[in-house]
Backbone as numpy.savetxt, mean C-alpha at the origin, in Angstrom:
# Nx Ny Nz CAx CAy CAz Cx Cy Cz
-8.73 -11.59 -7.22 -8.03 -10.87 -6.15 -8.90 -10.87 -4.91
-8.38 -11.32 -3.81 -9.12 -11.31 -2.55 -8.85 -10.01 -1.81
-9.90 -9.38 -1.35 -9.73 -8.19 -0.54 -9.24 -8.59 0.84
-8.64 -7.63 1.58 -8.07 -7.98 2.87 -9.07 -8.68 3.78
-10.31 -8.21 3.82 -11.30 -8.78 4.73 -11.56 -10.25 4.44
-11.18 -10.72 3.24 -11.37 -12.12 2.88 -10.11 -12.94 3.13
-9.02 -12.30 3.47 -7.76 -13.00 3.69 -7.75 -13.68 5.05
-6.89 -14.68 5.16 -6.77 -15.40 6.41 -5.44 -15.14 7.10
-4.61 -14.29 6.51 -3.29 -14.02 7.10 -3.44 -13.19 8.37
-2.46 -13.24 9.25 -2.54 -12.46 10.50 -2.46 -10.96 10.24
-2.99 -10.19 11.18 -3.02 -8.74 11.09 -1.61 -8.18 11.17
-1.34 -7.19 10.33 -0.12 -6.41 10.37 -0.53 -4.95 10.24
0.31 -4.01 10.63 -0.10 -2.60 10.56 -0.10 -2.02 9.15
0.69 -2.59 8.23 0.79 -2.02 6.89 0.92 -3.15 5.86
0.11 -3.06 4.83 0.13 -4.04 3.74 0.39 -3.32 2.42
1.02 -4.02 1.50 1.19 -3.56 0.13 0.49 -4.59 -0.75
-0.54 -4.16 -1.48 -1.32 -5.07 -2.30 -1.33 -4.62 -3.75
-0.70 -5.38 -4.65 -0.75 -5.01 -6.05 -2.10 -5.35 -6.66
-2.56 -4.52 -7.57 -3.79 -4.76 -8.31 -3.44 -4.59 -9.78
-3.18 -5.73 -10.44 -2.74 -5.73 -11.83 -3.62 -6.71 -12.59
-4.28 -6.23 -13.65 -5.08 -7.11 -14.48 -4.41 -7.20 -15.84
-3.61 -8.23 -15.99 -2.89 -8.44 -17.24 -1.45 -8.00 -17.18
-0.57 -8.84 -16.60 0.85 -8.51 -16.57 1.38 -8.34 -18.00
2.27 -7.36 -18.17 2.88 -7.12 -19.48 4.38 -6.97 -19.30
5.10 -6.99 -20.42 6.55 -6.75 -20.35 6.83 -5.34 -19.85
5.97 -4.39 -20.20 6.18 -3.00 -19.80 6.03 -2.79 -18.29
5.19 -3.60 -17.65 5.02 -3.41 -16.21 5.81 -4.41 -15.37
6.75 -5.11 -15.99 7.58 -6.09 -15.27 8.38 -5.44 -14.14
9.02 -4.31 -14.41 9.79 -3.60 -13.39 8.90 -3.08 -12.26
7.70 -2.67 -12.62 6.75 -2.21 -11.59 6.37 -3.36 -10.69
6.07 -4.51 -11.29 5.70 -5.68 -10.49 6.84 -6.09 -9.57
8.07 -6.07 -10.08 9.24 -6.44 -9.27 9.44 -5.43 -8.14
9.28 -4.15 -8.43 9.43 -3.12 -7.40 8.38 -3.23 -6.31
7.14 -3.53 -6.69 6.07 -3.70 -5.71 6.37 -4.90 -4.82
6.82 -5.99 -5.43 7.14 -7.20 -4.65 8.27 -6.91 -3.65
9.27 -6.19 -4.09 10.39 -5.85 -3.19 9.92 -4.96 -2.04
9.12 -3.95 -2.37 8.59 -3.06 -1.34 7.74 -3.84 -0.34
6.91 -4.75 -0.83 6.06 -5.56 0.06 6.91 -6.41 1.00
7.99 -7.00 0.49 8.87 -7.80 1.34 9.51 -6.94 2.43
9.93 -5.74 2.06 10.54 -4.84 3.04 9.54 -4.43 4.12
8.32 -4.13 3.71 7.27 -3.76 4.67 7.00 -4.91 5.62
6.90 -6.12 5.10 6.64 -7.30 5.93 7.77 -7.56 6.92
8.99 -7.15 6.57 10.14 -7.43 7.41 10.38 -6.44 8.55
9.63 -5.36 8.60 9.82 -4.35 9.64 9.11 -4.80 10.92
9.81 -4.69 12.04 9.23 -5.06 13.34 8.21 -4.02 13.78
7.18 -4.47 14.48 6.14 -3.59 15.00 5.56 -4.21 16.26
4.85 -3.41 17.01 4.23 -3.89 18.25 2.77 -4.20 18.01
2.32 -5.34 18.50 0.91 -5.70 18.38 0.05 -4.71 19.16
-1.06 -4.32 18.56 -1.94 -3.34 19.20 -3.39 -3.65 18.82
-4.21 -3.88 19.82 -5.62 -4.17 19.56 -6.43 -2.92 19.29
-5.86 -1.76 19.56 -6.61 -0.52 19.44 -6.13 0.33 18.27
-5.59 -0.30 17.23 -5.10 0.43 16.07 -5.68 -0.15 14.79
-5.71 0.68 13.78 -6.13 0.26 12.45 -4.89 0.00 11.60
-5.04 -0.91 10.66 -3.98 -1.16 9.68 -4.30 -0.39 8.41
-3.29 -0.22 7.59 -3.45 0.44 6.29 -3.02 -0.54 5.21
-3.89 -0.72 4.22 -3.57 -1.55 3.06 -3.43 -0.62 1.87
-2.21 -0.51 1.35 -1.94 0.35 0.20 -2.09 -0.51 -1.05
-3.20 -0.32 -1.75 -3.44 -1.03 -3.01 -2.79 -0.25 -4.14
-1.89 -0.91 -4.85 -1.17 -0.27 -5.95 -1.78 -0.73 -7.27
-2.53 0.15 -7.92 -3.20 -0.17 -9.17 -2.25 0.11 -10.34
-1.97 -0.94 -11.11 -1.02 -0.87 -12.20 -1.74 -1.11 -13.52
-1.43 -0.29 -14.53 -1.99 -0.50 -15.86 -1.53 -1.85 -16.39
-2.49 -2.64 -16.83 -2.17 -3.96 -17.36 -2.73 -4.13 -18.75
-2.66 -5.34 -19.23 -3.13 -5.63 -20.58 -4.64 -5.43 -20.71
-5.39 -5.73 -19.65 -6.84 -5.71 -19.75 -7.52 -4.56 -19.02
-6.83 -3.92 -18.11 -7.48 -2.88 -17.31 -6.46 -1.83 -16.89
-6.90 -0.60 -16.90 -6.07 0.52 -16.47 -6.82 1.26 -15.36
-6.11 1.84 -14.39 -6.80 2.60 -13.34 -7.63 3.74 -13.95
-8.81 3.96 -13.38 -9.68 5.04 -13.85 -9.54 6.30 -13.00
-8.41 6.40 -12.31 -8.12 7.56 -11.46 -6.63 7.80 -11.48
-6.21 8.94 -10.95 -4.78 9.27 -10.88 -4.42 9.57 -9.44
-3.20 9.24 -9.05 -2.72 9.58 -7.72 -3.26 8.67 -6.62
-3.45 9.27 -5.47 -3.81 8.56 -4.24 -5.24 8.89 -3.87
-6.01 7.88 -3.44 -7.38 8.12 -2.99 -7.74 7.12 -1.89
-8.74 7.48 -1.11 -9.20 6.57 -0.07 -10.00 5.45 -0.71
-10.01 4.32 -0.03 -10.75 3.16 -0.50 -11.85 2.81 0.47
-11.75 1.64 1.07 -12.82 1.16 1.96 -12.25 0.84 3.34
-13.15 0.72 4.31 -12.81 0.40 5.69 -13.45 -0.92 6.04
-12.69 -1.82 6.65 -13.23 -3.08 7.15 -13.15 -3.04 8.67
-14.29 -2.88 9.30 -14.35 -2.86 10.77 -13.89 -4.19 11.34
-14.31 -5.28 10.70 -13.97 -6.62 11.18 -12.46 -6.84 11.21
-11.77 -6.46 10.15 -10.33 -6.67 10.05 -9.51 -5.49 10.56
-10.17 -4.36 10.84 -9.50 -3.13 11.28 -8.49 -2.66 10.24
-8.91 -2.66 8.97 -8.02 -2.27 7.88 -8.69 -1.20 7.03
-7.96 -0.11 6.80 -8.40 0.96 5.92 -7.59 0.86 4.64
-8.26 0.79 3.50 -7.59 0.65 2.21 -7.41 2.02 1.57
-6.21 2.27 1.10 -5.87 3.46 0.33 -5.40 2.96 -1.03
-5.87 3.58 -2.10 -5.53 3.14 -3.45 -4.63 4.17 -4.13
-3.63 3.65 -4.87 -2.71 4.51 -5.60 -2.61 4.01 -7.04
-2.84 4.88 -8.00 -2.67 4.54 -9.41 -1.21 4.77 -9.76
-0.48 3.70 -9.98 0.94 3.81 -10.33 1.03 4.49 -11.70
1.78 5.58 -11.81 1.84 6.31 -13.08 2.37 5.46 -14.23
1.77 5.61 -15.39 2.22 4.85 -16.55 3.65 5.26 -16.96
4.10 6.43 -16.50 5.47 6.85 -16.79 6.49 5.89 -16.20
6.09 5.07 -15.21 7.02 4.11 -14.61 7.14 2.83 -15.43
6.30 2.67 -16.45 6.42 1.48 -17.30 7.79 1.47 -17.95
8.42 0.33 -17.95 9.77 0.21 -18.50 10.86 0.60 -17.53
10.49 1.04 -16.32 11.48 1.42 -15.31 12.06 0.19 -14.63
13.20 0.37 -14.02 13.83 -0.71 -13.28 13.15 -0.88 -11.92
13.38 -2.01 -11.32 12.85 -2.29 -9.98 13.28 -1.20 -9.00
14.55 -0.80 -9.08 15.10 0.21 -8.18 14.38 1.55 -8.34
14.12 1.94 -9.59 13.42 3.21 -9.84 11.99 3.16 -9.30
11.33 2.03 -9.45 9.95 1.89 -8.96 9.93 1.96 -7.44
10.83 1.26 -6.80 10.90 1.30 -5.33 11.18 2.72 -4.86
12.09 3.41 -5.55 12.40 4.79 -5.20 11.18 5.69 -5.26
10.32 5.45 -6.23 9.08 6.24 -6.35 8.07 5.85 -5.28
7.84 4.55 -5.12 6.78 4.08 -4.22 7.09 4.30 -2.74
8.36 4.27 -2.37 8.70 4.46 -0.96 8.27 5.83 -0.46
8.31 6.81 -1.36 7.91 8.16 -0.98 6.40 8.27 -0.77
5.67 7.34 -1.31 4.21 7.32 -1.21 3.71 6.86 0.16
4.44 5.97 0.82 3.93 5.31 2.02 3.51 6.26 3.15
4.34 7.21 3.57 3.88 8.11 4.65 2.62 8.88 4.28
2.50 9.32 3.03 1.31 10.03 2.59 0.08 9.14 2.57
0.27 7.87 2.20 -0.84 6.92 2.19 -1.36 6.69 3.60
-0.45 6.56 4.56 -0.87 6.38 5.96 -1.57 7.63 6.47
-1.06 8.80 6.11 -1.71 10.05 6.52 -3.11 10.17 5.94
-3.30 9.76 4.69 -4.62 9.79 4.07 -5.57 8.82 4.78
-5.07 7.66 5.15 -5.89 6.69 5.89 -6.29 7.26 7.25
-5.35 7.89 7.92 -5.63 8.51 9.22 -6.73 9.57 9.08
-6.63 10.36 8.03 -7.64 11.39 7.76 -9.00 10.75 7.47
-9.02 9.68 6.68 -10.27 8.98 6.38 -10.87 8.35 7.61
-10.03 7.83 8.48 -10.53 7.22 9.72 -11.06 8.27 10.69
-10.48 9.46 10.67 -10.93 10.52 11.57 -12.37 10.92 11.29
-12.84 10.69 10.08 -14.21 11.02 9.71 -15.21 9.95 10.12
-14.74 8.88 10.71 -15.62 7.78 11.12 -15.83 7.77 12.63
-16.99 7.29 13.02 -17.27 7.14 14.44 -16.40 6.01 14.98
-15.92 6.17 16.18 -15.05 5.17 16.83 -13.79 4.90 16.00
-13.18 5.95 15.49 -11.99 5.77 14.65 -10.81 5.27 15.47
-9.91 4.59 14.79 -8.71 4.04 15.42 -7.49 4.74 14.85
-6.43 4.88 15.64 -5.20 5.48 15.12 -4.43 4.48 14.24
-3.46 5.00 13.50 -2.62 4.17 12.64 -1.14 4.36 12.98
-0.84 4.44 14.28 0.54 4.72 14.72 1.55 3.71 14.17
1.25 2.42 14.33 2.20 1.40 13.89 2.40 1.43 12.38
1.33 1.67 11.62 1.45 1.77 10.16 2.36 2.94 9.80
2.22 4.05 10.51 3.07 5.21 10.26 4.53 4.93 10.56
4.77 4.19 11.63 6.15 3.83 12.00 6.76 2.94 10.92
6.02 1.92 10.50 6.52 1.00 9.46 6.79 1.77 8.17
5.87 2.64 7.78 6.04 3.43 6.55 7.29 4.30 6.64
7.51 4.91 7.78 8.69 5.76 7.97 9.98 4.98 7.91
10.00 3.79 8.52 11.19 2.95 8.53 11.52 2.50 7.10
10.51 2.04 6.37 10.74 1.57 5.01 11.22 2.70 4.12
10.59 3.88 4.24 11.02 5.03 3.44 12.46 5.39 3.72
12.85 5.35 5.00 14.23 5.66 5.37 15.22 4.61 4.88
14.80 3.35 4.86 15.69 2.27 4.40 16.08 2.48 2.96
15.14 2.86 2.13 15.41 3.01 0.70 16.05 4.36 0.40
16.05 5.27 1.35 16.63 6.58 1.11 18.15 6.54 1.15
18.70 5.47 1.71 20.14 5.38 1.87 20.86 5.04 0.60
């Protein structure tokens, strides 16, 4: 798995990054839901901004070989070079066996909170950057799935 700072893709305000070690039949719906959510996030329009930070929401899923060693949402790392703050979320094992739709319904509610946590983590750093565009994208995606 390549971390964002190692990626060559262009900057966006919000990323969805799955972290799964060992796909299983039980996490198939979770994987499908994450992929759908990522496509929706990528499809939202945003304004380019040189003075903003992006948020990468890493979704840690229990797999065949590795399970998250934490629960809920936590801050990750900051890449000054890429202007990306990583927030990690341990997808609950209760979602195993769920449909894609159920997973998306759960994860969409997470996005605004993940951006808020990143904003809080950035506020503790010198020369912090805002995450306005990431917040807008998270809000749009959450509203899309609420319908």
